C-alpha positions in Angstrom: -7.3 15.5 29.5 -10.0 17.4 28.3 -10.8 21.6 27.4 -12.7 23.6 25.3 -12.3 26.5 23.6 -14.7 29.0 21.7 -14.7 31.4 19.3 -17.3 34.2 20.1 -19.0 36.5 17.4 -20.2 39.2 18.0 -23.8 40.9 16.3 -22.2 44.2 15.2 -18.3 45.4 14.7 -16.3 43.4 15.9 -14.2 45.5 18.2 -13.5 49.3 18.9 -9.5 49.0 18.4 -7.9 51.5 20.5 -3.9 52.2 19.4 -1.6 49.5 18.7 0.8 48.2 21.2 4.3 46.3 21.4 3.4 43.3 23.1 4.0 38.9 22.9 1.7 37.8 19.9 0.8 33.9 19.3 -0.2 32.3 22.3 -0.5 28.1 22.7 -2.7 26.1 25.0 -0.7 25.0 28.0 -1.0 21.2 29.2 0.1 20.0 32.2 3.0 21.0 34.0 2.6 24.1 31.5 4.3 22.7 28.4 2.6 23.5 25.4 -0.3 20.9 23.8 0.5 19.8 20.4 0.6 16.5 18.0 3.5 14.0 18.0 3.2 14.0 14.6 2.2 14.7 11.1 -0.3 13.9 8.9 -3.4 14.7 11.6 -6.0 12.9 10.1 -10.0 14.1 10.5 -13.1 13.5 9.2 -16.0 15.9 7.9 -20.1 16.0 8.9 -21.8 19.0 7.1 -26.0 19.3 8.0 -28.1 17.8 5.4 -28.4 21.5 3.6 -25.8 22.4 0.9 -23.9 19.3 1.8 -21.3 19.8 -0.8 -21.1 23.4 -0.1 -20.0 23.1 3.3 -17.9 20.5 2.7 -16.3 22.0 0.9 -15.9 25.2 2.9 -15.3 22.8 5.5 -11.8 21.9 4.3 -10.8 24.9 2.5 -10.3 25.8 6.6 -8.1 22.8 7.1 -6.8 22.7 3.9 -5.8 26.7 4.7 -3.1 25.8 7.4 -1.3 23.7 5.1 -0.9 26.4 1.8 1.8 28.3 2.7 5.7 26.9 2.5 6.2 28.1 6.0 3.7 26.3 7.2 4.9 23.0 9.3 1.3 21.2 9.7 0.0 18.3 7.9 -4.2 17.6 7.8 -5.6 14.6 6.3 -9.0 14.0 5.3 -10.6 10.6 5.1 -14.1 11.3 4.7 -17.3 12.1 5.8 -19.3 11.2 9.5 -23.1 12.0 10.4 -23.4 15.2 11.7 -23.5 14.3 15.4 -20.4 15.6 17.7 -19.0 12.8 19.8 -15.1 13.1 21.5 -12.9 10.3 22.5 -13.7 7.7 19.8 -10.2 8.8 18.6 -11.0 10.4 15.9 -10.4 13.8 15.0 -13.7 15.7 12.9 -15.1 18.7 12.2 -19.1 19.2 12.4 -21.7 21.5 11.5 -24.4 21.1 14.0 -28.2 21.9 13.5 -30.3 19.1 13.6 -29.1 17.6 16.3 -28.7 20.9 18.5 -25.5 22.1 20.0 -24.0 20.6 22.8 -23.8 22.4 25.8 -20.4 21.5 26.9 -19.0 23.6 23.7 -20.2 26.5 25.3 -23.3 29.4 25.3 -25.2 28.1 21.9 -26.4 32.2 21.7 -23.2 33.5 21.8 -20.8 30.2 20.8 -20.3 30.2 17.1 -17.7 27.5 17.1 -15.8 25.5 19.7 -12.7 22.9 19.3 -12.6 20.3 22.6 -8.8 19.4 22.6 -8.2 15.7 24.0 -4.3 14.6 25.2 -3.2 11.8 26.4 -3.4 11.4 30.6 -0.9 13.5 32.3 1.2 14.8 29.4 0.8 17.5 27.1 0.7 14.9 23.7 -3.0 15.0 21.7 -4.9 12.4 20.7 -7.8 13.7 19.5 -9.6 17.5 18.3 -13.3 17.7 17.8 -14.7 21.0 15.9 -18.7 22.0 16.2 -20.1 24.9 13.9 -23.0 26.4 15.6 -25.9 26.2 13.1 -28.7 26.4 15.7 -28.8 29.9 16.5 -26.1 31.1 13.9 -27.1 32.2 10.0 -23.5 31.0 8.0 -23.0 32.3 5.4 -21.7 30.0 1.5 -17.9 30.9 0.1 -20.2 34.1 -1.4 -20.2 36.9 1.8 -23.3 37.1 3.2 -24.6 40.3 5.3 -26.4 38.7 8.0 -24.5 35.6 7.9 -20.7 34.5 9.3 -17.9 33.1 7.1 -17.7 29.6 7.6 -14.7 29.0 6.4 -13.4 31.6 8.6 -15.0 30.2 11.3 -14.0 27.0 10.4 -9.9 28.1 10.0 -9.9 29.6 13.0 -11.1 26.4 15.1 -8.8 24.3 13.1 -5.8 26.5 14.7 -7.1 25.5 18.3 -6.9 22.3 17.1 -3.4 22.6 16.1 -2.9 24.2 19.4 -2.9 27.4 19.2 -4.7 30.0 21.7 -6.4 33.1 21.1 -4.3 35.8 20.0 -5.7 38.3 22.9 -7.7 38.6 25.4 -6.0 34.6 26.4 -3.7 33.6 29.0 -1.4 36.4 27.3 -0.8 40.2 28.4 -2.7 41.0 24.9 -6.3 42.8 25.0 -8.0 42.5 22.2 -9.3 46.3 22.3 -5.7 47.8 22.3 -4.0 44.6 19.8 -2.0 46.0 16.9 -2.6 45.1 13.3 -0.5 41.9 13.1 -3.0 40.9 16.0 -6.4 41.7 14.7 -5.7 40.2 11.4 -5.1 36.5 12.5 -7.2 33.6 12.4 -6.7 33.3 16.3 -8.2 36.9 16.9 -11.3 35.9 19.3 -14.6 37.4 17.1 -15.9 37.2 14.2 -18.5 39.5 12.5 -21.1 39.3 9.7 -20.0 39.0 6.7 -15.8 39.2 7.4 -14.3 37.1 5.1 -10.5 38.5 6.0 -9.6 35.7 8.0 -10.3 32.8 6.0 -6.6 32.1 6.2 -3.1 32.1 8.6 -1.8 35.6 9.5 2.2 35.3 9.6 1.4 35.6 13.5 -0.8 32.2 13.0 2.3 30.8 11.2 5.0 31.9 14.0 2.7 30.3 16.6 2.8 26.7 14.9 6.9 26.9 14.1 7.3 27.9 17.8 5.5 24.4 18.4 6.5 22.5 15.4 9.5 23.5 14.1 10.3 25.3 10.6 7.7 25.2 7.3 7.7 21.8 5.3 6.9 23.5 1.8 4.1 24.1 -0.1 1.4 21.3 -1.3 1.4 19.7 -4.5 0.5 21.8 -7.3 -1.2 20.5 -10.8 -3.3 21.8 -13.5 -6.9 20.0 -14.3 -7.9 19.6 -18.0 -11.6 18.0 -19.0 -11.6 16.6 -22.7 -15.0 15.5 -23.8 -15.8 12.1 -22.0 -12.2 11.5 -21.4 -10.9 13.4 -18.3 -7.1 13.8 -17.8 -5.7 15.2 -14.6 -1.7 16.1 -15.1 0.4 16.6 -11.9 2.5 18.8 -11.9 5.4 18.1 -8.6 8.2 20.6 -7.7 11.8 20.4 -8.7 13.2 17.6 -7.0 10.0 16.2 -5.6 8.3 12.6 -6.1 5.0 12.6 -7.7 2.7 13.2 -5.6 -0.4 10.6 -4.3 -3.9 11.4 -6.4 -7.0 10.7 -4.4 -10.7 11.0 -5.6 -13.8 11.9 -3.6 -17.5 11.9 -4.7 -17.7 16.3 -4.4 -21.7 16.0 -2.7 -20.7 13.1 0.1 -16.9 13.1 0.6 -17.0 9.6 0.0 -13.6 8.0 -0.9 -13.3 6.7 -4.5 -11.2 3.5 -4.1 -7.9 2.7 -2.3 -5.9 6.2 -4.6 -9.8 6.5 -6.9 -7.6 3.6 -9.1 -11.2 1.4 -8.5 -14.1 1.6 -11.5 -16.3 4.4 -11.2 -20.0 4.1 -11.6 -21.2 7.4 -12.4 -24.2 9.4 -13.8 -23.6 12.9 -16.1 -23.5 16.3 -13.5 -22.2 14.0 -10.9 -18.9 15.2 -9.7 -15.6 14.6 -8.0 -12.6 16.5 -6.2 -8.8 15.4 -6.5 -6.6 15.6 -4.4 -2.9 15.8 -4.5 -0.7 14.7 -1.6 2.8 15.4 -1.1 5.6 13.9 -0.1 5.8 16.2 3.2 2.1 15.5 4.2 0.3 17.8 2.7 -2.8 18.0 0.8 -4.3 20.7 -2.3 -8.4 20.4 -3.4 -9.1 20.8 -7.1 -12.9 20.7 -5.7 -15.1 19.3 -8.5 -12.6 19.1 -11.1 -13.4 16.1 -12.7 -17.3 16.3 -14.1 -19.1 13.8 -16.6 -20.4 16.0 -19.4 -23.8 15.5 -20.6 -23.0 14.8 -23.9 -21.0 11.7 -22.4 -24.2 9.8 -22.0 -24.2 6.4 -24.2 -26.5 6.1 -27.5 -29.6 5.0 -27.3 -30.3 4.1 -30.2 -26.4 4.2 -33.0 -27.1 1.0 -34.9 -24.1 -0.4 -32.9 -24.5 -2.7 -29.8 -23.7 -0.7 -27.0 -22.4 -3.1 -23.4 -23.8 -0.3 -20.8 -27.3 0.5 -22.9 -29.7 1.6 -20.1 -27.6 1.3 -17.3 -24.8 4.6 -16.3 -21.9 4.6 -18.0 -18.9 3.0 -15.9 -15.5 5.1 -15.9 -11.9 3.5 -15.3 -9.3 4.9 -13.9 -5.8 4.4 -15.2 -2.7 6.2 -14.9 -0.9 7.7 -18.4 2.3 8.5 -18.8 4.4 9.7 -15.9 2.7 12.2 -14.5 -0.9 11.8 -15.8 -4.3 10.0 -14.6 -7.3 10.0 -17.1 -10.8 8.9 -16.8 -12.6 7.3 -20.2 -16.0 6.2 -20.6 -16.3 3.3 -22.6 -19.2 3.6 -25.3 -19.0 7.0 -25.2 -19.2 9.4 -27.7 -16.1 11.7 -28.2 
């Protein structure tokens, strides 16, 4: 089964809101027989495709929108980043994705390009309510998108991605949808929800799911599964050290690296040798036993001072070539990146 859902972007104020009314909150997408659309298990894998402009910034904001749904301890969902894709909207390939569409145009199946800032297309198993794939499109053909800093003439990319990921997970619009609540008289708990069906330039208030959104997830998938892992990242000279601090009583999280600019994963668990140059950086993703991920963006960056000496009077095996970083486990809770032959 295939269906598209869109978020409408309004040019001015969101809506003229009247007094709040008592009503039911979250809504779910209905599949065959009225059963809600839902994923059978977590984590749900996904890939990301930004445009050629501001790739690193857009990759970061797309990932923030996905990770926003895993951050609350009372969230029951987990999403697994699996790398980048090209700028193209493809549905039916078995992979969920989020793509900022610009040069390739806006697919008509996602709605009217003049009024649709973002849309999500669901695919479910024939005759069932089990989701198999969900693909998000962000419209950069007709809309301006702000980066992490708000802009009065642009929509907040992070907020709209968070909204669309709510659709990916099976949540409907919080009002003006199949339920009884009208947005014009919605209570504050719905106006602040990530699934509120409108966006306004400069507004960043819906970057993270609200209580109503999380209640909708728990109604679909059960109780929360705890928070993602935490870590402290310390960079000292040419030794890039990551110390992992798992929650008490929980196992050590898996540590993964990806290039900040391209989003490409490095090695099966970041343990392969890395070839780099000064200024190049990596994102560090921690994945917990609950499948939840937390990413430290551009956490590992090789300083300019780590270039090997050109003339030191001593032989250097990597002279004339980029330094190679070897990632090795240190102690029980740490990772260390070092550059052979580099200055301390």
